[in-house]
Rosetta silent file (secondary structure, phi, psi, omega in degrees, C-alpha in Angstrom):
SEQUENCE: MKVAVVMGGASPEHDVSLASGRGIADAVTELGHTAVPLVLDRSDEWADGLHETIDILRSVDVVLIGLHGEGGEDGRLQGFLEQLKVPYVGSGVTASAVGLDKNLTKAVLSAHGIPVTPGVRLFGAETRDAEGALQKLKAADVDFPVFVKPANGGSSFGVGRATDLASLGAAITAAAELDPQVLVEKEMIGREVDLAVLQFPDGRVEVGPALEIISDPSQPFFNATAKYDAESATQFLIPAPLEPELTEQLKRTALEVFEILGCAGLARIDFFLPADGGPVVNEINTLPGFTPASQFPRMWAANGYSYADIIGVLIDTAVAQR
SCORE:     score description
SCORE:     0.000 S_00000001
   1 L     0.000  161.105  174.803   11.395   42.316    7.631 S_00000001
   2 E   -99.021  116.633 -170.550    8.796   41.590    5.026 S_00000001
   3 E  -120.052  116.951  175.041    6.403   39.042    6.561 S_00000001
   4 E   -82.124  139.030  177.775    3.708   37.173    4.639 S_00000001
   5 E  -121.485  111.185 -176.994    0.650   36.171    6.672 S_00000001
   6 E   -94.762  133.201 -176.455   -1.348   33.317    5.103 S_00000001
   7 E  -150.042  167.987  177.763   -4.997   32.943    6.136 S_00000001
   8 E    99.094 -124.782  177.338   -8.375   31.600    5.018 S_00000001
   9 L    93.579  170.796 -173.525   -8.447   28.225    3.285 S_00000001
  10 L   -89.584   -7.074 -177.041  -11.087   25.667    2.384 S_00000001
  11 L   -72.231  164.160  176.905  -11.452   24.031    5.805 S_00000001
  12 L   -60.917  -13.054 -179.689  -14.473   24.723    8.054 S_00000001
  13 L   -89.712   19.382 -177.234  -12.094   26.892   10.107 S_00000001
  14 H   -52.717  -51.800 -176.125  -11.914   29.515    7.334 S_00000001
  15 H   -67.894  -37.219  176.145  -13.438   32.341    9.389 S_00000001
  16 H   -62.233  -41.152  179.378  -11.376   31.481   12.473 S_00000001
  17 H   -62.768  -41.729  178.143   -8.285   31.545   10.269 S_00000001
  18 H   -61.480  -40.368  178.125   -9.155   34.999    8.927 S_00000001
  19 H   -64.667  -42.566  176.622   -9.497   36.279   12.494 S_00000001
  20 H   -61.407  -46.137 -178.064   -6.136   34.724   13.409 S_00000001
  21 H   -61.649  -40.417  179.365   -4.526   36.175   10.291 S_00000001
  22 H   -65.407  -41.741  178.441   -5.798   39.682   10.947 S_00000001
  23 H   -63.054  -43.179  179.461   -4.497   39.570   14.519 S_00000001
  24 H   -63.117  -45.198 -179.086   -1.113   38.275   13.371 S_00000001
  25 H   -61.463  -40.057  177.669   -0.829   40.932   10.635 S_00000001
  26 H   -63.152  -40.168 -179.964   -1.599   43.703   13.126 S_00000001
  27 H   -68.030  -38.900  177.392    1.093   42.383   15.468 S_00000001
  28 H   -58.693  -44.132  178.305    3.623   42.160   12.624 S_00000001
  29 H   -65.355  -41.572  178.925    2.985   45.838   11.858 S_00000001
  30 H   -59.488  -33.133 -179.441    3.213   46.732   15.554 S_00000001
  31 L   -78.292   -5.552  178.185    6.656   45.105   15.641 S_00000001
  32 L    94.856    5.960  176.807    7.849   47.378   12.837 S_00000001
  33 L   -92.089  173.147  175.758    7.804   44.801   10.049 S_00000001
  34 E  -101.523  118.416  179.796    5.835   44.932    6.815 S_00000001
  35 E   -88.829  133.337  178.653    2.841   42.577    6.821 S_00000001
  36 E  -121.381   94.781 -179.075    1.814   41.047    3.492 S_00000001
  37 E   -69.125  134.656  175.703   -1.602   39.339    3.849 S_00000001
  38 E  -128.433  121.995 -173.176   -2.172   36.367    1.537 S_00000001
  39 E  -112.624  131.421  168.209   -5.650   34.860    1.456 S_00000001
  40 E   -97.308  128.702 -178.011   -6.790   31.440    0.313 S_00000001
  41 L   -79.098 -177.666 -175.976  -10.497   31.489   -0.537 S_00000001
  42 L   -69.273  -10.578  174.742  -12.994   28.795    0.425 S_00000001
  43 L   -98.006    8.456 -179.054  -12.115   26.899   -2.768 S_00000001
  44 L    66.805   28.776  175.388   -8.435   26.857   -1.740 S_00000001
  45 L  -102.917  141.278  178.648   -7.515   29.278   -4.515 S_00000001
  46 E   -70.811  127.950 -177.831   -5.080   32.119   -3.878 S_00000001
  47 L   -60.615  -31.448 -179.489   -6.923   35.454   -3.969 S_00000001
  48 L   -90.392    2.020 -176.011   -3.920   37.069   -5.708 S_00000001
  49 L    89.365  146.209 -174.491   -3.547   34.204   -8.201 S_00000001
  50 H   -62.080  -51.624 -175.282   -1.090   31.294   -7.933 S_00000001
  51 H   -66.910  -38.555  177.687    1.794   32.728   -9.952 S_00000001
  52 H   -65.157  -38.627  179.811    1.479   36.154   -8.358 S_00000001
  53 H   -65.768  -40.755  177.554    1.433   34.534   -4.896 S_00000001
  54 H   -59.921  -43.446  178.667    4.585   32.545   -5.676 S_00000001
  55 H   -61.675  -41.686  179.294    6.339   35.767   -6.677 S_00000001
  56 H   -64.549  -45.723 -177.996    5.204   37.433   -3.443 S_00000001
  57 H   -62.060  -37.206  179.541    6.319   34.491   -1.306 S_00000001
  58 H   -71.064  -13.868 -177.844    9.745   34.481   -2.917 S_00000001
  59 H   -96.374   -8.855 -175.083   10.110   38.160   -2.054 S_00000001
  60 L   -95.093  166.004  179.357    9.404   37.904    1.693 S_00000001
  61 L   -87.074  -30.568 -176.933   11.743   37.118    4.580 S_00000001
  62 E  -161.701  154.820  179.040    9.435   34.746    6.438 S_00000001
  63 E  -116.281  128.884  171.326    5.880   33.362    6.314 S_00000001
  64 E  -101.029  123.409 -175.858    3.503   33.289    9.269 S_00000001
  65 E   -97.020  115.198  176.754    0.818   30.641    8.744 S_00000001
  66 L  -104.340   13.892  178.034   -2.578   31.586   10.129 S_00000001
  67 L   -79.749  149.548  175.555   -4.354   28.670    8.459 S_00000001
  68 L  -127.869  149.578  176.867   -6.064   25.999   10.555 S_00000001
  69 L    76.209 -158.612 -175.550   -7.093   22.478    9.631 S_00000001
  70 L   -62.445  142.850  179.316   -6.594   20.840    6.240 S_00000001
  71 L    93.870  -27.799 -178.825   -4.522   22.724    3.695 S_00000001
  72 L  -124.955  -31.680 -175.406   -2.599   24.740    6.261 S_00000001
  73 L  -106.898    2.361 -173.082   -2.009   22.567    9.289 S_00000001
  74 L  -108.646   10.658  176.832   -1.505   19.233    7.524 S_00000001
  75 L    98.018  -14.620 -177.385    1.870   19.776    5.847 S_00000001
  76 H   -66.975  -48.630  178.627    0.644   20.730    2.386 S_00000001
  77 H   -66.729  -37.176  178.977    1.401   24.439    2.679 S_00000001
  78 H   -60.956  -41.534  177.860    4.625   23.650    4.526 S_00000001
  79 H   -65.161  -38.789  176.776    5.744   21.460    1.618 S_00000001
  80 H   -59.880  -45.414 -179.366    4.850   24.223   -0.844 S_00000001
  81 H   -69.713  -33.688  176.039    6.970   26.709    1.111 S_00000001
  82 H   -61.603  -42.364  179.456    9.821   24.195    1.359 S_00000001
  83 H   -61.698  -35.663 -179.783    9.811   23.950   -2.435 S_00000001
  84 H   -82.943   -6.340 -179.048   10.020   27.736   -2.664 S_00000001
  85 L    59.576   42.799  179.191   12.795   27.771   -0.020 S_00000001
  86 L  -108.632  126.041  177.213   10.897   30.333    2.053 S_00000001
  87 L   -62.754  142.811  179.473   11.313   30.285    5.870 S_00000001
  88 E  -142.655  158.062 -178.445    8.047   29.771    7.730 S_00000001
  89 L   -81.402  139.519  170.648    6.801   29.638   11.287 S_00000001
  90 L   101.142 -170.661 -174.579    5.949   26.328   12.943 S_00000001
  91 L   -69.193  157.479  179.052    6.373   22.614   12.383 S_00000001
  92 L   -80.948 -166.632 -172.764    7.583   21.044    9.167 S_00000001
  93 H   -61.744  -51.322 -173.936    5.792   18.725    6.768 S_00000001
  94 H   -66.071  -50.762 -178.687    5.937   15.493    8.767 S_00000001
  95 H   -62.198  -36.341  178.894    5.057   16.889   12.192 S_00000001
  96 H   -66.031  -46.608 -178.526    2.233   18.937   10.697 S_00000001
  97 H   -63.630  -44.800 -179.998    0.740   15.969    8.841 S_00000001
  98 H   -67.494  -41.584 -176.821    0.956   13.646   11.848 S_00000001
  99 H   -63.942  -35.165 -179.931   -0.262   16.315   14.263 S_00000001
 100 H   -76.315  -31.383  179.547   -3.442   17.052   12.330 S_00000001
 101 E   -80.094   99.625 -173.794   -4.300   13.372   11.929 S_00000001
 102 H   -61.224  -36.086  179.769   -5.685   12.633   15.402 S_00000001
 103 H   -67.600  -43.778 -179.977   -5.644    8.876   14.887 S_00000001
 104 H   -66.856  -39.845  176.494   -2.022    8.845   13.729 S_00000001
 105 H   -57.052  -47.155 -179.042   -1.019   11.154   16.583 S_00000001
 106 H   -62.635  -39.573 -179.980   -2.577    8.762   19.092 S_00000001
 107 H   -63.439  -44.347 -179.379   -0.832    5.780   17.513 S_00000001
 108 H   -65.397  -46.612 -178.431    2.580    7.467   17.685 S_00000001
 109 H   -66.020  -40.562  178.173    2.110    8.689   21.262 S_00000001
 110 H   -60.778  -38.721  179.356    0.765    5.322   22.431 S_00000001
 111 H   -64.217  -21.788  177.786    3.832    3.630   20.955 S_00000001
 112 L  -100.202   12.064  174.344    5.916    5.888   23.208 S_00000001
 113 L    80.738   15.789  179.611    3.913    5.038   26.301 S_00000001
 114 L   -95.108  123.416 -178.530    1.926    8.260   26.527 S_00000001
 115 L   -64.032  136.810  178.591   -1.723    7.713   27.571 S_00000001
 116 E  -130.760  168.227 -179.936   -4.297    8.904   25.012 S_00000001
 117 L   -63.850  125.948  178.650   -8.077    8.953   24.815 S_00000001
 118 L   -65.497  143.044  178.231   -9.408    5.407   24.179 S_00000001
 119 E   174.755 -172.853  179.882  -11.336    4.982   20.936 S_00000001
 120 E  -134.562  157.858  174.850  -11.492    3.550   17.441 S_00000001
 121 E  -104.402  138.261  174.465  -11.019    4.826   13.893 S_00000001
 122 E  -115.221  143.207 -177.765  -13.664    4.356   11.228 S_00000001
 123 E  -149.448  144.075  175.251  -12.902    4.608    7.522 S_00000001
 124 H    62.386 -128.325 -176.954  -14.719    4.086    4.240 S_00000001
 125 H   -62.042  -23.296  179.417  -17.700    1.736    4.488 S_00000001
 126 H   -61.260  -28.914 -178.314  -17.301    1.653    8.276 S_00000001
 127 H   -76.244   -6.589  178.120  -18.654    5.205    8.462 S_00000001
 128 H  -110.880   13.158 -176.514  -21.938    3.991    6.954 S_00000001
 129 L  -132.420   85.969 -177.295  -22.407    1.077    9.351 S_00000001
 130 H   -62.582  -38.624 -179.861  -23.370    2.276   12.836 S_00000001
 131 H   -64.192  -41.808  177.436  -23.980   -1.276   14.059 S_00000001
 132 H   -64.541  -38.385  177.741  -20.533   -2.321   12.896 S_00000001
 133 H   -63.049  -39.567  178.851  -19.038    0.741   14.584 S_00000001
 134 H   -62.931  -41.389  178.442  -20.764   -0.232   17.822 S_00000001
 135 H   -65.011  -37.007  178.043  -19.257   -3.723   17.634 S_00000001
 136 H   -66.084  -38.650  176.521  -15.825   -2.218   17.014 S_00000001
 137 H   -64.313  -42.978  179.582  -16.259   -0.012   20.097 S_00000001
 138 H   -62.181  -40.167  178.566  -17.257   -3.010   22.205 S_00000001
 139 H   -63.519  -28.767  178.174  -14.177   -4.896   21.030 S_00000001
 140 L   -90.600    5.054  179.392  -12.084   -1.925   22.173 S_00000001
 141 L    61.577   40.492  177.036  -13.918   -1.902   25.537 S_00000001
 142 L  -114.120  121.756 -178.862  -15.397    1.559   24.874 S_00000001
 143 L  -107.904  164.996  172.382  -18.962    2.147   26.071 S_00000001
 144 L   -65.783  151.811   -2.342  -21.442    4.996   25.627 S_00000001
 145 L   -78.401  154.775  179.406  -21.338    7.936   25.912 S_00000001
 146 E  -132.293  160.965  172.084  -18.756    8.625   23.203 S_00000001
 147 E  -108.908  139.269 -178.306  -17.537   11.587   21.192 S_00000001
 148 E  -118.256  131.700 -175.716  -17.400   11.388   17.405 S_00000001
 149 E  -149.680  152.890  170.332  -15.107   13.672   15.415 S_00000001
 150 E   -61.794  140.186 -178.545  -13.390   14.062   12.034 S_00000001
 151 L   -69.435  -27.359  179.744   -9.887   12.616   12.311 S_00000001
 152 E  -121.700  107.744 -179.325   -8.423   15.676   10.564 S_00000001
 153 L   162.563  178.007 -178.675   -9.828   18.985   11.714 S_00000001
 154 L  -155.387 -171.081  179.191  -10.253   21.374   14.586 S_00000001
 155 L    59.465   18.687  177.768  -12.396   23.968   16.322 S_00000001
 156 L    65.444   14.702  175.624  -14.889   21.185   17.162 S_00000001
 157 L   -69.336  131.017  179.955  -16.465   21.350   13.691 S_00000001
 158 L    79.726    6.336 -179.015  -18.224   18.062   12.965 S_00000001
 159 L   -89.616  135.253  178.210  -17.881   16.869   16.568 S_00000001
 160 E  -139.227  161.678  178.560  -20.871   15.159   18.173 S_00000001
 161 E  -113.355  134.735 -177.962  -21.734   13.244   21.322 S_00000001
 162 E  -123.549  138.852 -179.356  -23.512    9.908   21.114 S_00000001
 163 L  -121.525   -6.555  179.175  -25.347    8.013   23.837 S_00000001
 164 L  -157.425 -179.842 -174.892  -27.000    5.234   21.817 S_00000001
 165 H   -62.592  -41.077 -177.882  -26.953    3.549   18.412 S_00000001
 166 H   -64.027  -47.944 -179.209  -29.192    6.142   16.723 S_00000001
 167 H   -70.170  -28.053  175.352  -27.179    9.161   17.884 S_00000001
 168 H   -64.110  -47.091  179.636  -23.946    7.290   17.065 S_00000001
 169 H   -60.385  -43.485  179.882  -25.048    6.811   13.457 S_00000001
 170 H   -64.246  -41.978 -178.373  -26.063   10.460   13.116 S_00000001
 171 H   -67.656  -38.659  177.986  -22.799   11.703   14.633 S_00000001
 172 H   -64.177  -42.672  178.704  -20.683    9.466   12.396 S_00000001
 173 H   -60.351  -43.609 -179.641  -22.531   10.703    9.312 S_00000001
 174 H   -64.571  -42.294 -179.829  -21.965   14.344   10.305 S_00000001
 175 H   -68.348  -38.214 -178.172  -18.258   13.799   10.958 S_00000001
 176 H   -68.044  -19.836  175.694  -17.777   11.826    7.731 S_00000001
 177 L   -67.845  -21.799 -178.752  -19.084   14.786    5.720 S_00000001
 178 L  -102.996  -19.417 -176.067  -15.916   16.644    6.743 S_00000001
 179 L  -158.808  136.544  177.936  -13.374   13.806    6.678 S_00000001
 180 L   -68.524  -19.894  174.655  -13.292   10.237    5.343 S_00000001
 181 E   -99.698  133.395 -179.525  -11.647    9.191    8.608 S_00000001
 182 E  -126.994  137.201  175.239  -13.785    9.394   11.755 S_00000001
 183 E  -104.906  137.007  172.046  -12.730    8.907   15.369 S_00000001
 184 E  -120.721  118.205 -171.532  -15.091    7.598   18.015 S_00000001
 185 E  -125.910  150.321  176.568  -13.657    8.116   21.486 S_00000001
 186 E   -61.366  136.115  174.242  -14.665    7.399   25.050 S_00000001
 187 L   -69.681  126.324 -179.620  -16.127   10.404   26.862 S_00000001
 188 L   -96.921  111.840  179.617  -13.608   11.467   29.492 S_00000001
 189 L   -84.604  115.208 -177.885  -15.369   12.664   32.641 S_00000001
 190 E   159.941 -150.199 -174.719  -13.136   15.200   34.321 S_00000001
 191 E  -101.487  152.913  175.483  -11.262   18.411   33.656 S_00000001
 192 E  -111.974  122.988 -177.191   -9.910   19.845   30.383 S_00000001
 193 E  -131.993  134.391  178.768   -6.486   21.459   30.569 S_00000001
 194 E  -114.311  149.116  173.532   -4.340   22.912   27.764 S_00000001
 195 E  -129.885  142.504 -178.470   -0.635   23.722   27.685 S_00000001
 196 E  -107.013  131.227  179.450    1.196   25.982   25.247 S_00000001
 197 E  -112.039  134.953 -177.694    4.678   25.145   23.960 S_00000001
 198 E  -135.670  133.121  178.120    6.902   27.831   22.457 S_00000001
 199 E  -103.517  139.148 -176.582   10.331   27.520   20.854 S_00000001
 200 L  -104.945  162.949 -175.223   12.805   30.400   21.036 S_00000001
 201 L   -57.484  -29.056  179.614   15.457   31.496   18.536 S_00000001
 202 L   -81.460    2.005  176.130   18.273   29.930   20.611 S_00000001
 203 L    98.285  -15.044 -179.374   16.532   26.550   20.349 S_00000001
 204 L   -70.526  150.921 -178.427   15.179   26.260   23.885 S_00000001
 205 E  -122.436  128.342 -178.096   11.591   25.118   24.272 S_00000001
 206 E  -123.169  156.562  177.719    9.367   26.346   27.108 S_00000001
 207 E  -115.504  129.134 -179.116    5.874   25.504   28.347 S_00000001
 208 L   -79.846 -179.794  179.065    3.548   28.293   29.476 S_00000001
 209 L   -61.746  144.585  178.957    1.095   28.242   32.380 S_00000001
 210 L   -68.946  147.117  178.324   -1.622   25.601   32.221 S_00000001
 211 E  -119.811  129.961  175.000   -5.120   26.706   31.198 S_00000001
 212 E  -104.971  135.546 -179.764   -8.283   25.017   32.429 S_00000001
 213 E   -94.785  122.443  170.306  -11.445   25.213   30.326 S_00000001
 214 E  -109.886   94.889 -170.610  -14.734   25.825   32.111 S_00000001
 215 L   -70.022  154.158  177.542  -17.074   25.426   29.165 S_00000001
 216 L   -53.004  117.644 -177.227  -20.312   27.361   28.718 S_00000001
 217 L   -64.988  -15.245  178.935  -22.879   25.375   30.760 S_00000001
 218 L   -80.912   -9.383 -179.996  -25.560   26.139   28.184 S_00000001
 219 L  -103.541  151.430 -176.860  -23.651   24.073   25.576 S_00000001
 220 L   -67.263  -25.488  177.090  -23.488   20.250   25.532 S_00000001
 221 L  -165.244 -174.481 -177.989  -19.652   20.324   25.481 S_00000001
 222 L   -77.708   73.144 -175.944  -16.756   22.615   24.494 S_00000001
 223 L   -91.339 -174.087 -177.504  -18.087   23.006   20.952 S_00000001
 224 H   -61.313  -36.814  178.132  -17.540   25.711   18.331 S_00000001
 225 H   -64.471  -45.551  179.117  -20.235   27.906   19.897 S_00000001
 226 H   -63.047  -28.477 -177.848  -18.645   27.624   23.335 S_00000001
 227 H   -81.739  -40.540 -165.608  -15.279   28.498   21.776 S_00000001
 228 H  -119.790  -16.735 -178.007  -16.119   31.399   19.495 S_00000001
 229 L   -66.433  131.204 -179.041  -19.527   32.908   20.212 S_00000001
 230 L   -61.597  -24.858 -179.676  -19.167   36.415   21.636 S_00000001
 231 L   -90.598    1.703 -175.769  -22.009   35.631   24.045 S_00000001
 232 L   -63.877  142.330  177.847  -20.375   32.416   25.275 S_00000001
 233 L   -95.672   13.495  177.564  -20.011   31.976   29.038 S_00000001
 234 L   -60.482  139.342  178.306  -16.899   29.805   28.636 S_00000001
 235 E  -120.429  145.158  173.428  -14.149   30.652   31.112 S_00000001
 236 E  -115.638  120.149  179.407  -10.397   30.064   30.904 S_00000001
 237 E   -97.774  115.787 -177.936   -8.609   29.720   34.240 S_00000001
 238 L  -132.717  121.219   -4.646   -4.920   30.693   33.962 S_00000001
 239 L   -74.267  152.202  178.304   -2.985   29.319   35.671 S_00000001
 240 L   -61.551  138.538  179.779   -5.161   26.245   36.108 S_00000001
 241 L   -74.508   85.381 -177.122   -5.706   25.436   39.801 S_00000001
 242 L  -123.508  154.830  172.489   -3.602   22.271   39.884 S_00000001
 243 L   -64.173  143.360 -177.949   -1.295   20.644   42.399 S_00000001
 244 H   -54.186  -38.179 -178.695    2.363   21.568   41.669 S_00000001
 245 H   -65.485  -39.428  179.265    3.281   17.922   41.025 S_00000001
 246 H   -68.938  -40.533  177.510    0.483   17.548   38.455 S_00000001
 247 H   -57.407  -45.734 -179.744    1.459   20.822   36.773 S_00000001
 248 H   -66.700  -37.004  177.273    5.029   19.601   36.366 S_00000001
 249 H   -62.215  -44.308  179.633    3.834   16.237   35.061 S_00000001
 250 H   -64.659  -39.963  179.265    1.701   17.932   32.412 S_00000001
 251 H   -64.841  -42.136  178.518    4.562   20.208   31.383 S_00000001
 252 H   -62.429  -42.652 -179.464    6.939   17.260   31.023 S_00000001
 253 H   -66.616  -40.250  178.311    4.393   15.368   28.952 S_00000001
 254 H   -59.485  -43.828  178.189    3.712   18.414   26.738 S_00000001
 255 H   -64.962  -39.409  179.891    7.428   18.728   26.005 S_00000001
 256 H   -63.979  -44.135  177.424    7.661   14.998   25.335 S_00000001
 257 H   -59.597  -46.627  179.568    4.749   15.145   22.874 S_00000001
 258 H   -56.366  -44.550 -176.692    6.352   18.148   21.122 S_00000001
 259 H   -75.531  -41.712 -179.545    9.657   16.301   20.779 S_00000001
 260 H   -58.972  -42.780 -177.449    8.244   12.874   19.819 S_00000001
 261 L   -81.842   -5.036  178.361    6.247   14.365   16.951 S_00000001
 262 L    72.550   34.497 -176.708    9.194   16.487   15.811 S_00000001
 263 L   -73.874  165.439  176.880    7.377   19.795   16.232 S_00000001
 264 L  -147.302  152.432  173.000    8.932   23.238   15.861 S_00000001
 265 L    81.765  -69.106 -175.080    7.984   26.802   16.719 S_00000001
 266 E  -161.485  160.613  172.270    4.791   26.333   18.681 S_00000001
 267 E  -169.736  156.622  170.451    2.038   23.925   19.638 S_00000001
 268 E  -120.304  125.681  179.554   -0.875   23.567   22.032 S_00000001
 269 E  -108.460  126.344 -175.551   -1.302   20.196   23.716 S_00000001
 270 E  -105.036  132.249 -177.495   -4.753   19.431   25.125 S_00000001
 271 E  -120.170  153.416  162.964   -5.238   17.067   28.052 S_00000001
 272 E  -107.507  140.724  173.649   -8.093   15.418   29.888 S_00000001
 273 E  -115.273   85.012 -176.601   -7.760   14.915   33.631 S_00000001
 274 E   -66.518  150.597 -178.475  -10.276   12.117   34.275 S_00000001
 275 L   -68.088  -20.762 -173.928  -11.653   11.705   37.758 S_00000001
 276 L  -113.439   26.723  179.878  -10.687    8.033   37.788 S_00000001
 277 L   179.027 -173.750 -178.709   -7.113    8.091   36.520 S_00000001
 278 L   -81.332  175.500 -178.133   -4.062   10.027   35.383 S_00000001
 279 L   -61.579  145.242  172.788   -3.823   12.630   32.591 S_00000001
 280 E  -128.915  146.687  177.255   -4.407   11.569   28.990 S_00000001
 281 E   -80.010  128.696  175.012   -3.534   13.480   25.831 S_00000001
 282 E   -86.774  -54.614  179.594   -6.558   14.501   23.799 S_00000001
 283 E  -167.626  171.660  174.170   -4.797   16.095   20.813 S_00000001
 284 E  -121.073  144.446  173.707   -2.107   18.462   19.634 S_00000001
 285 E  -118.294  108.188 -178.905   -2.583   21.659   17.614 S_00000001
 286 L   -77.614  -19.087  171.915    0.569   22.544   15.685 S_00000001
 287 L  -132.290   77.687 -176.432   -1.055   25.806   14.516 S_00000001
 288 L   -66.951  161.551  176.318   -3.426   26.714   17.358 S_00000001
 289 L   -51.585  138.425 -173.070   -6.012   29.464   17.093 S_00000001
 290 L  -132.691   32.454  167.430   -4.268   32.830   17.157 S_00000001
 291 L   -71.811  158.861  178.845   -6.889   35.490   17.570 S_00000001
 292 L   -57.566  -19.978 -179.641   -5.974   37.866   20.430 S_00000001
 293 L   -97.428    1.332 -176.477   -8.626   36.047   22.516 S_00000001
 294 L   -71.550  162.158 -175.652   -7.375   32.517   21.721 S_00000001
 295 H   -62.158  -43.712 -175.145   -6.015   30.166   24.347 S_00000001
 296 H   -57.570  -55.872  179.087   -2.395   30.132   23.139 S_00000001
 297 H   -65.250  -29.628  177.666   -1.710   33.877   23.448 S_00000001
 298 H   -63.189  -41.758 -179.456   -3.751   34.015   26.671 S_00000001
 299 H   -63.261  -42.408 -179.152   -1.511   31.432   28.299 S_00000001
 300 H   -74.643  -26.534  174.835    1.643   33.303   27.390 S_00000001
 301 H   -60.327  -34.500  178.343    0.106   36.609   28.470 S_00000001
 302 L   -67.788  -16.353  176.376   -0.019   35.113   31.970 S_00000001
 303 L   -99.743    8.741  175.843    3.768   34.738   31.680 S_00000001
 304 L    92.678    7.557  179.181    4.201   38.393   30.744 S_00000001
 305 L   -98.032  124.755  174.702    4.350   38.041   26.948 S_00000001
 306 L   -73.629  167.839  177.078    2.103   40.333   24.917 S_00000001
 307 H   -55.788  -46.096 -179.859    0.453   39.088   21.720 S_00000001
 308 H   -65.916  -35.391  176.942    3.055   40.983   19.676 S_00000001
 309 H   -57.230  -45.227 -178.436    5.877   39.545   21.822 S_00000001
 310 H   -63.714  -43.984  177.769    4.797   36.017   20.871 S_00000001
 311 H   -59.925  -41.081  178.158    4.627   36.887   17.180 S_00000001
 312 H   -60.729  -42.719  177.866    8.111   38.390   17.465 S_00000001
 313 H   -62.797  -44.434 -179.005    9.471   35.189   19.023 S_00000001
 314 H   -61.623  -43.086  179.261    7.854   33.062   16.302 S_00000001
 315 H   -63.181  -50.164 -176.741    9.320   35.218   13.518 S_00000001
 316 H   -63.440  -37.725  178.765   12.811   35.268   15.013 S_00000001
 317 H   -66.221  -43.797  179.783   12.742   31.512   15.665 S_00000001
 318 H   -62.397  -42.700  179.784   11.668   30.720   12.104 S_00000001
 319 H   -66.540  -41.566 -178.638   14.390   32.903   10.632 S_00000001
 320 H   -66.101  -36.091 -173.392   17.047   31.471   12.960 S_00000001
 321 H   -89.143  -25.856 -171.166   16.149   27.855   12.241 S_00000001
 322 L  -115.122    0.000    0.000   15.395   27.890    8.523 S_00000001
């Protein structure tokens, strides 16, 4: 098949996306297909030109999206491809848009009885009023320390930790530079565990082995440096050392999240396991990082699937469903 691989984009995850795209394109070639790389530059312009890109997209059999964050993971590219009637890998417009918006995701999951990280959303003038934000946190029964993050984004860009009013104001300002919506959430003391969901061409959906993150102790939290720096001491434990009952609970919840949000193809669901309570959902990634060293392919490797195997499943599923 002729497979377009879209990468780059204007989000802060541009370089991560290029790494994902290169890995995906290599796997497409390894599988015997023809890879057609398509790059969006940092201004969100197609490197080959808009009209030329449309012609290319209309000529391919399927599109693999290696974009992360806004522009690629929020439904905009999916809607563009829907208009062109081109099959693509992953969730559709609605699930993508909801999945990237962390506040909306939490609202939907909470409405279905799924525990999520406690916190508040700030918008507009609220992002310039740290004292007002503090009062909103108190009303929600959320105390310091807290994490502050852009509501739409990933790879921990713009994420900060606040322990007092001054650091809260600084963290909100930094997050608001990347997104007009800002989330301020309670710090969850405990373990971080991720699960990978994969859909197969026959429609069945499976969950891979759980992964536990042991973040680089030299970093304040699992930030972009801990995730991507070649010198990072971050460790991924696969399978996560969990009790069988807890593992099954997390898998059931991951599948439930996938189905509630109407996802397709793939997703990574991230959990916190607080020391003082049951699991809570942190967020979902409908287009998780896909470099060969990323968590999603690592989890499936523990189940015997090579990187190219996963790409093959994603391609076949997209073609079968669309």
